[in-house]
C-alpha positions as YAML, in Angstrom:
chain: A
units: angstrom
residues:
- id: 1
  name: MET
  ca: [11.43, -9.78, 24.82]
- id: 2
  name: ILE
  ca: [8.95, -7.39, 23.16]
- id: 3
  name: ILE
  ca: [6.61, -8.71, 20.49]
- id: 4
  name: PHE
  ca: [5.21, -6.10, 18.09]
- id: 5
  name: GLY
  ca: [3.84, -5.89, 14.55]
- id: 6
  name: THR
  ca: [0.84, -4.84, 12.50]
- id: 7
  name: LYS
  ca: [-2.58, -6.30, 11.80]
- id: 8
  name: GLY
  ca: [-5.06, -5.38, 9.08]
- id: 9
  name: TYR
  ca: [-8.80, -5.03, 9.47]
- id: 10
  name: LEU
  ca: [-11.38, -4.85, 6.66]
- id: 11
  name: TYR
  ca: [-14.79, -3.26, 7.23]
- id: 12
  name: GLN
  ca: [-17.71, -3.24, 4.78]
- id: 13
  name: LEU
  ca: [-19.37, 0.14, 5.21]
- id: 14
  name: ALA
  ca: [-22.13, 0.14, 2.60]
- id: 15
  name: ILE
  ca: [-23.46, -1.37, -0.62]
- id: 16
  name: LEU
  ca: [-24.21, 1.19, -3.34]
- id: 17
  name: THR
  ca: [-25.47, 1.13, -6.91]
- id: 18
  name: LEU
  ca: [-22.85, 2.83, -9.08]
- id: 19
  name: VAL
  ca: [-21.66, 2.74, -12.69]
- id: 20
  name: CYS
  ca: [-18.38, 0.85, -12.74]
- id: 21
  name: GLY
  ca: [-15.44, 2.81, -14.14]
- id: 22
  name: HIS
  ca: [-13.89, -0.42, -15.44]
- id: 23
  name: CYS
  ca: [-16.73, -2.40, -17.09]
- id: 24
  name: GLY
  ca: [-19.30, 0.41, -17.45]
- id: 25
  name: ASN
  ca: [-22.18, -1.59, -15.94]
- id: 26
  name: PRO
  ca: [-24.53, -0.13, -13.32]
- id: 27
  name: SER
  ca: [-24.12, -2.64, -10.51]
- id: 28
  name: ALA
  ca: [-23.77, -2.99, -6.77]
- id: 29
  name: HIS
  ca: [-20.48, -1.79, -5.31]
- id: 30
  name: THR
  ca: [-19.23, -2.47, -1.80]
- id: 31
  name: LEU
  ca: [-17.64, 0.42, 0.05]
- id: 32
  name: LYS
  ca: [-14.75, -0.94, 2.11]
- id: 33
  name: LYS
  ca: [-12.48, 0.53, 4.77]
- id: 34
  name: ARG
  ca: [-9.04, -1.01, 5.40]
- id: 35
  name: VAL
  ca: [-7.34, -0.15, 8.68]
- id: 36
  name: THR
  ca: [-3.81, -1.22, 9.60]
- id: 37
  name: LYS
  ca: [-3.04, -1.10, 13.34]
- id: 38
  name: PHE
  ca: [0.20, -1.33, 15.29]
- id: 39
  name: THR
  ca: [0.12, -4.26, 17.73]
- id: 40
  name: LEU
  ca: [2.06, -4.80, 20.94]
- id: 41
  name: PHE
  ca: [1.95, -8.33, 22.37]
- id: 42
  name: PHE
  ca: [-0.82, -9.13, 19.84]
- id: 43
  name: VAL
  ca: [-3.03, -6.30, 21.14]
- id: 44
  name: PRO
  ca: [-4.02, -3.75, 18.45]
- id: 45
  name: LEU
  ca: [-3.21, -0.28, 19.77]
- id: 46
  name: ILE
  ca: [-2.70, 2.50, 17.23]
- id: 47
  name: PRO
  ca: [-4.18, 2.83, 13.72]
- id: 48
  name: ILE
  ca: [-1.31, 3.38, 11.28]
- id: 49
  name: SER
  ca: [-3.21, 3.80, 8.02]
- id: 50
  name: THR
  ca: [-6.81, 3.95, 6.81]
- id: 51
  name: LYS
  ca: [-7.78, 3.45, 3.16]
- id: 52
  name: TYR
  ca: [-11.13, 3.39, 1.41]
- id: 53
  name: ALA
  ca: [-12.13, 1.58, -1.79]
- id: 54
  name: THR
  ca: [-15.17, 0.49, -3.76]
- id: 55
  name: GLN
  ca: [-15.39, -2.90, -5.45]
- id: 56
  name: CYS
  ca: [-17.71, -3.75, -8.34]
- id: 57
  name: THR
  ca: [-19.69, -6.93, -7.73]
- id: 58
  name: PHE
  ca: [-20.07, -7.47, -11.50]
- id: 59
  name: CYS
  ca: [-16.44, -7.48, -12.67]
- id: 60
  name: GLY
  ca: [-14.54, -7.36, -9.36]
- id: 61
  name: ALA
  ca: [-12.61, -4.17, -10.18]
- id: 62
  name: GLU
  ca: [-11.55, -2.14, -7.16]
- id: 63
  name: GLN
  ca: [-11.05, 1.63, -7.10]
- id: 64
  name: LYS
  ca: [-9.48, 3.69, -4.35]
- id: 65
  name: VAL
  ca: [-11.67, 6.45, -2.93]
- id: 66
  name: PRO
  ca: [-10.58, 9.52, -0.91]
- id: 67
  name: GLN
  ca: [-11.86, 9.67, 2.67]
- id: 68
  name: GLU
  ca: [-14.16, 12.64, 2.01]
- id: 69
  name: GLN
  ca: [-15.84, 10.87, -0.90]
- id: 70
  name: ALA
  ca: [-16.17, 7.65, 1.10]
- id: 71
  name: GLU
  ca: [-17.94, 9.55, 3.87]
- id: 72
  name: GLN
  ca: [-20.32, 11.12, 1.31]
- id: 73
  name: LEU
  ca: [-21.09, 7.73, -0.24]
- id: 74
  name: GLN
  ca: [-21.70, 6.22, 3.20]
- id: 75
  name: ALA
  ca: [-24.05, 9.08, 4.11]
- id: 76
  name: GLN
  ca: [-25.97, 8.60, 0.85]
- id: 77
  name: ALA
  ca: [-26.35, 4.88, 1.55]
- id: 78
  name: ALA
  ca: [-27.54, 5.59, 5.10]
- id: 79
  name: SER
  ca: [-30.12, 8.11, 3.90]
- id: 80
  name: GLY
  ca: [-31.53, 5.59, 1.41]
- id: 81
  name: GLN
  ca: [-30.63, 7.49, -1.76]
- id: 82
  name: GLY
  ca: [-28.95, 4.39, -3.14]
- id: 83
  name: GLY
  ca: [-25.73, 5.97, -4.28]
- id: 84
  name: GLN
  ca: [-24.33, 8.17, -6.99]
- id: 85
  name: THR
  ca: [-21.46, 7.68, -9.35]
- id: 86
  name: TYR
  ca: [-18.09, 9.30, -9.07]
- id: 87
  name: GLY
  ca: [-16.55, 10.15, -12.41]
- id: 88
  name: GLN
  ca: [-19.26, 8.86, -14.74]
- id: 89
  name: PRO
  ca: [-22.93, 9.86, -14.82]
- id: 90
  name: GLN
  ca: [-25.47, 7.06, -14.45]
- id: 91
  name: GLN
  ca: [-27.78, 6.86, -17.48]
- id: 92
  name: GLN
  ca: [-30.92, 5.52, -15.79]
- id: 93
  name: PRO
  ca: [-31.77, 5.16, -12.11]
- id: 94
  name: TYR
  ca: [-31.45, 1.56, -11.01]
- id: 95
  name: GLN
  ca: [-34.46, 0.13, -9.15]
- id: 96
  name: SER
  ca: [-33.76, -2.63, -6.65]
...
């Protein structure tokens, strides 16, 4: 008997200050990475899919992000620039 399936993993990559595309508020957004892996006998072996998303901490809205943009946002967070919006310009820089 062979036991196989999939298992999902969720990683929080960064926290950025962005203007939410849903509520329009400049707030903290979490950059998340979701990885689904093929498992054999409950051992995760091969990643099947990888998806990136940001989630607004103010309203809870989640937006999908392409991999290239996710890598740019993660690099900005690592360099200490705080983050930059995608799609809508931020009116005033947010000081934390």
